[in-house]
C-alpha positions as CSV (number, residue, x, y, z in Angstrom):
1,X,-2.6,-4.3,-23.6
2,X,-1.7,-5.2,-20.0
3,X,-3.4,-7.5,-17.5
4,X,-3.1,-6.6,-13.8
5,X,-4.1,-9.3,-11.4
6,X,-5.0,-8.6,-7.7
7,X,-4.9,-11.7,-5.4
8,X,-7.4,-12.3,-2.7
9,X,-10.4,-14.4,-1.7
10,X,-13.9,-13.6,-2.8
11,X,-16.8,-12.6,-0.4
12,X,-17.4,-10.2,2.4
13,X,-15.9,-12.6,4.9
14,X,-12.4,-12.0,3.5
15,X,-12.9,-8.5,2.3
16,X,-10.6,-6.8,4.8
17,X,-8.1,-9.7,5.3
18,X,-4.4,-9.0,4.9
19,X,-4.4,-11.7,2.2
20,X,-6.8,-9.5,0.1
21,X,-4.5,-6.5,-0.2
22,X,-4.1,-7.3,-3.9
23,X,-7.9,-6.9,-4.4
24,X,-7.7,-3.6,-2.5
25,X,-5.0,-2.3,-4.7
26,X,-6.9,-2.9,-7.9
27,X,-10.1,-1.5,-6.4
28,X,-8.2,1.8,-5.8
29,X,-6.7,1.9,-9.3
30,X,-10.2,1.3,-10.8
31,X,-11.8,4.0,-8.6
32,X,-9.1,6.6,-9.1
33,X,-8.9,6.3,-12.9
34,X,-12.5,5.9,-13.9
35,X,-12.4,2.3,-15.1
36,X,-15.6,0.6,-16.4
37,X,-17.9,-1.1,-13.8
38,X,-16.6,-4.5,-12.7
39,X,-18.2,-7.5,-14.4
40,X,-18.0,-11.3,-14.0
41,X,-15.7,-12.9,-16.5
42,X,-12.9,-15.5,-16.5
43,X,-13.9,-16.9,-13.1
44,X,-13.4,-13.5,-11.6
45,X,-14.2,-9.8,-11.6
46,X,-12.9,-7.8,-14.6
47,X,-12.8,-4.2,-15.5
48,X,-10.8,-2.2,-18.1
49,X,-9.6,1.3,-18.7
50,X,-6.6,3.4,-19.6
51,X,-3.6,4.5,-17.7
52,X,-1.9,7.1,-19.7
53,X,-1.8,5.7,-23.2
54,X,-1.9,2.1,-22.1
55,X,-5.1,-0.1,-22.1
56,X,-5.1,-2.1,-18.9
57,X,-7.4,-4.9,-17.8
58,X,-7.8,-5.4,-14.0
59,X,-8.7,-8.9,-12.9
60,X,-9.7,-10.2,-9.4
61,X,-9.9,-14.0,-9.5
62,X,-12.8,-15.4,-7.6
63,X,-11.6,-19.0,-7.6
64,X,-10.1,-18.5,-4.1
65,X,-6.4,-17.9,-3.6
66,X,-5.2,-21.4,-4.2
67,X,-6.7,-21.6,-7.7
68,X,-6.0,-18.1,-8.9
69,X,-4.0,-19.4,-11.9
70,X,-7.1,-20.8,-13.5
71,X,-8.7,-17.3,-13.9
72,X,-5.4,-15.7,-15.0
73,X,-4.7,-18.4,-17.6
74,X,-8.2,-18.1,-19.0
75,X,-8.0,-14.3,-19.4
76,X,-4.5,-14.5,-21.0
77,X,-5.7,-17.0,-23.6
78,X,-8.7,-15.0,-24.5
79,X,-6.7,-11.8,-25.1
80,X,-3.7,-13.6,-26.6
81,X,-1.4,-12.2,-24.0
82,X,2.0,-13.5,-22.8
83,X,3.4,-13.6,-19.2
84,X,5.3,-10.5,-20.0
85,X,2.0,-8.6,-20.2
86,X,0.9,-9.7,-16.7
87,X,1.5,-7.9,-13.4
88,X,0.3,-9.5,-10.1
89,X,-0.4,-7.5,-6.9
90,X,0.0,-9.7,-3.8
91,X,0.6,-9.7,-0.1
92,X,4.2,-10.2,1.0
93,X,5.1,-11.5,4.5
94,X,8.8,-10.8,4.1
95,X,8.3,-7.1,3.8
96,X,7.5,-4.7,6.6
97,X,3.9,-3.3,6.6
98,X,3.5,-0.6,3.9
99,X,6.8,-1.5,2.0
100,X,6.5,-2.2,-1.7
101,X,8.9,-4.0,-4.0
102,X,8.8,-4.8,-7.7
103,X,10.0,-8.1,-9.0
104,X,10.2,-9.6,-12.5
105,X,9.9,-13.4,-12.6
106,X,11.4,-15.7,-10.0
107,X,10.0,-18.2,-7.5
108,X,6.7,-18.1,-5.6
109,X,8.2,-18.3,-2.1
110,X,5.4,-20.5,-0.9
111,X,2.6,-18.0,-1.7
112,X,-0.3,-20.2,-2.8
113,X,-1.7,-17.7,-5.2
114,X,1.6,-17.3,-7.0
115,X,2.1,-21.0,-6.9
116,X,-1.1,-21.5,-8.8
117,X,-0.3,-18.8,-11.3
118,X,3.1,-20.5,-11.9
119,X,1.4,-23.7,-12.7
120,X,-0.8,-22.1,-15.4
121,X,1.4,-19.5,-17.0
122,X,4.9,-20.1,-15.7
123,X,7.1,-17.7,-13.6
124,X,7.9,-15.0,-16.1
125,X,5.4,-12.3,-15.0
126,X,5.9,-9.1,-13.0
127,X,4.9,-8.8,-9.3
128,X,4.1,-5.9,-7.1
129,X,4.9,-7.2,-3.6
130,X,2.9,-5.4,-0.9
131,X,4.3,-5.8,2.5
132,X,2.0,-6.9,5.4
133,X,4.7,-7.9,7.9
134,X,5.2,-11.4,9.4
135,X,3.5,-12.7,12.6
136,X,6.9,-13.9,13.9
137,X,6.4,-17.7,13.6
138,X,5.5,-19.8,10.6
139,X,2.8,-21.7,12.5
140,X,0.9,-18.4,12.9
141,X,1.0,-17.4,9.2
142,X,-2.3,-18.9,8.0
143,X,-4.3,-17.2,10.8
144,X,-2.4,-14.0,10.3
145,X,-3.0,-13.5,6.6
146,X,-6.7,-14.6,6.9
147,X,-7.4,-12.0,9.6
148,X,-8.4,-8.4,9.1
149,X,-6.0,-5.5,9.2
150,X,-5.9,-4.1,12.6
151,X,-7.0,-0.5,13.3
152,X,-3.4,0.4,13.9
153,X,-2.7,-0.6,10.3
154,X,-5.3,1.7,8.7
155,X,-3.2,4.8,8.4
156,X,-0.3,3.2,6.5
157,X,-2.7,1.1,4.5
158,X,-4.6,4.2,3.3
159,X,-1.4,5.9,2.4
160,X,-0.2,2.8,0.5
161,X,-3.4,2.5,-1.6
162,X,-3.5,6.2,-2.3
163,X,0.1,6.0,-3.6
164,X,-0.7,3.0,-5.8
165,X,-3.6,4.9,-7.3
166,X,-1.4,7.9,-8.0
167,X,1.5,5.9,-9.4
168,X,-0.5,3.5,-11.5
169,X,0.1,5.3,-14.8
170,X,3.9,5.2,-14.2
171,X,3.7,1.5,-13.6
172,X,1.7,1.0,-16.8
173,X,4.4,3.0,-18.6
174,X,7.1,0.8,-17.3
175,X,8.6,3.3,-14.9
176,X,8.9,1.4,-11.7
177,X,11.0,4.0,-10.0
178,X,8.3,6.7,-10.5
179,X,5.6,4.3,-9.3
180,X,7.5,3.6,-6.1
181,X,8.3,7.3,-5.6
182,X,4.5,8.1,-5.9
183,X,3.9,5.6,-3.1
184,X,6.7,7.1,-0.9
185,X,5.3,10.6,-1.4
186,X,1.8,9.5,-0.3
187,X,3.1,9.0,3.2
188,X,3.0,12.2,5.2
189,X,6.4,13.4,6.4
190,X,7.0,13.1,10.2
191,X,6.0,16.2,12.0
192,X,8.9,18.3,13.2
193,X,8.9,19.2,16.9
194,X,8.0,22.9,17.5
195,X,11.0,25.0,18.6
196,X,11.2,25.6,22.3
197,X,10.4,29.3,23.2
198,X,13.3,31.1,24.7
199,X,12.9,32.0,28.4
200,X,13.0,35.6,29.6
201,X,16.2,34.9,31.4
202,X,18.1,34.0,28.2
203,X,16.4,36.2,25.7
204,X,18.5,39.3,24.8
205,X,15.3,41.2,24.0
206,X,13.6,40.4,27.3
207,X,12.5,43.5,29.2
208,X,13.9,44.3,32.6
209,X,11.7,43.0,35.4
210,X,9.7,45.8,37.1
211,X,10.1,46.4,40.8
212,X,6.5,46.8,42.2
213,X,7.6,47.5,45.8
214,X,6.5,50.7,47.5
215,X,9.2,53.2,48.7
216,X,8.4,52.2,52.3
217,X,8.8,48.5,51.5
218,X,12.1,49.1,49.7
219,X,13.4,50.9,52.8
220,X,12.2,48.1,55.1
221,X,13.9,45.5,52.9
222,X,17.2,47.2,53.3
223,X,17.2,46.4,57.1
224,X,16.2,42.7,56.7
């Protein structure tokens, strides 16, 4: 059994915030793979289902971001899981928007949700780092992560969530490369420019131009 945790803040006020991309990712997995309805448990929202042959629990802590570890620790103790069974989906300022990286263990890099989880279960869990970009200055970070995604972000965000849904069984099976590849393939390839049509002057198959002058006009033109 695996426990996947999406980080975010509860309530409609925060629903579309950049900080809530972890919630969005789990919502997409649950929707795409027919998980059970969400229910209140472990100070959060919980659902369960199967990804391939693996049973997976999805948990969205409702303790607010800074106390996420309380919910995660409670769920782990109930199901007798270890940190190695836990994967956390979270927003990542240090990655460009739409970029995804996988990480096993390590520090929390100042992320308050990860900091809380560290305090309750230690650092030895997996992370899916979901890039949201950086506002450019550390003083703007709080306002940036707690603001909604811009309209210009919607295309890459839709592609990212679709890729996460498609690749979820690969992640559950422990194949991180296939998971990341599914996300990459969800992005449409850049459109190729249409070839320029050849002009009549350069085309070898272009017909000879027709002379529409009358015989009298041709005669007159000779004496111009």
